[in-house]
N, C-alpha and C positions, 0 to 999 in steps of 0.2 A: 487452581493451577493457572498460570498464564506464560506466554512467552513473549519475547521480543524478536520480531521477524524483519527482515530487510527485502523491499521489493522497490523496483522503479527508483532506487537511489535514495530511498527514505526508509526510515524505521518506524514500525508500528507495534503497539501492544495488542497481542492477540489473546482472547479468551473465548471459551467454547459459547456457543450461541450469540456472539456479539458480531454486528455488522460492520466491517470496515470500509472506508471509501479510499481505494489506492489508485495509482496511476493505471491507465488503460492496459488489460490483459487481454490476449486472444483467448477466444473461446465463446461458445453460445451460453445464453442464459440456461442455468440448470445443470451445466457441466462441473466437473469437480477439478480444482486447481490444488496443486502441492506447492508449499513453500519449504524448501530445503535450506535456506539461508537463516538458520535460527542462531541469533545472537547470544540470548540468554534464556534459559528455561527454569521456572520457580515451580518446584513440585512441593509436596508435603514437607520434605526434609529440606536441606540446603539447597540454595540456587546453584544451578550449573551455568558456568560462564565460558563461552567459546573464545577461542584465540585463532582466528577471529570468529569462526563458527562452530557449532557443535555438530560433529560427524553422526550420521543416522538419526538426528533428530528431524521431524517432519510435521508441519502444521498443515492439516487439510482443510479445504472451505470449498464452498457452492457459490457460483456466480448468480448473484440475485438480479443485477440490471446493469446496462451500460448507459451511460449519460453524459452530459456535458455541464460545466460549471456554469454560473452566471457569468454575463459578458462584462470584460473590463475594458477601458478606453487607454489605448496608447496614444499619447499626444508629444509630437516632437516640433520645437521651436527654436528659431535662431533670432535673437533680437535684433532689431533695426534691419533686417535683410528681407522681410516679407516672407519667410519660409515658415509654413505650418503644415503638418502631416497628421491626420487622426487616423487611426486603425482601432479596430476592436479585436478581442481575443477570446476564445471560450476553450478551456482545457476539457479533454475528455477524461472520464473516470470509470472505474468498475467498482460496484458494490459487491463485497464478498462477505458471506456468512460463514463464520468458522465454525467447522463441525468437530473437528477432532484435533488433539495435539498428542504427538506420539513421541515418547521419551525414548533414548537409547537405552538398550538392556544393560 
């Protein structure tokens, strides 16, 4: 059984006991989060496809850790003008262990 969920403007495939790296979520390490924007739910029978989401379908997970990605370099330049700017960026993320997928009755 798996589900396609949406969080942070992106879609992820969620399966029980799998760790997902999603955009930063509020909450402490060890707290439970619920994703109710379930787009697709694959059960033992036929898949359920939402339009756009499946009502009463919930994916529950536990926050494993908060961290930041590796640094990327942002560089701007205008040729022949002596204009150069360098900046770095590190995006925050949250790792979530999927614990349960609840299908609608």
